[in-house]
N, C-alpha and C positions, 0 to 999 in steps of 0.2 A: 311645668310643663301640660303636656297632655298625656290621658292614659293609653293606653295603648290600644281601643276600642278606635278614640279619637282619631291615632296616630294609621291605620290600616287603610282608614281610603286614600289617605294623602300619600301614600306606601302604595297603594295602590295603582294608583294616577301615573307616577312617577313611572314606574317599571310596564306599566303596559304604553304610555307614552314614548319611551324611551328605547323601546327591546324587542324586536321583531315577535311578535303572535298571533299565529293566523288566526286562531279561536280564542279573543279574549273570555269566553262564556265559559271555555273547559279550564281555566288559569281559576282554581281555587285560592283561598289566601294560605291556607296549610301545606301546599304541594309544593315540592320540591323545584325550583325555577331553574336548579342545574341538572334533573330527571328529566326534565320537561325540554331542557335545550334553550332556556329562555336568554339563560346567564350562563357566560361563562367566566374565567379565571379574568379576563381583562373588562366585562361586565362587571365583577367585583370591582374592578379598582374604579371604573365609572359608578357604581353604586357609593361607594367609597369617598368619591369627588362630589356628591349631589348631597352627601351625609354633613362633609364638611362647610358646604357654600350655602344647605338650605337651614339646618341644626347646631353649627361651629362644633359637629364632630368630628374629634381626631381619631379617628379609628388606630388601637396601638396592635402592635403583632400580635398578641397574643391572646386578642379578641376575633381576629380572622378565621373564626370556624367557622361550619356549617351548624349549631347550635343559636348564631349572633345571625346568618346571613341568606341560609339557603332557603328561604321563606316570605310570600309578605308580612304574616304574622309575627317569624321571628324577627325582621328587621324592624318593621313598630314595635314588638319588645324590647330588642336592643337602644331604640333611637327614647324610648316611653325610660328606659331604667338611666343610661345615661344622662339624659337631660335631665331629671329630679336628684342624680346625684350634684349637679351642678359643675 
């Protein structure tokens, strides 16, 4: 599919348009979305739904960890791995 670098803008656009962010410029690609209060546990469910709809990715329970979903960069890397694996 796409490299992580190509996916970051797409994930960033989704996050910033679907979750309330006071200062979008302060949200770096590596910032913790949970620590900033942008995405909570319910928000993660919305992210999982978007991944299913947008990329046909089903997130397994074992994959629901911060290393995969805590930042824009982590989400993009996860999508890259999942789509490359086919």
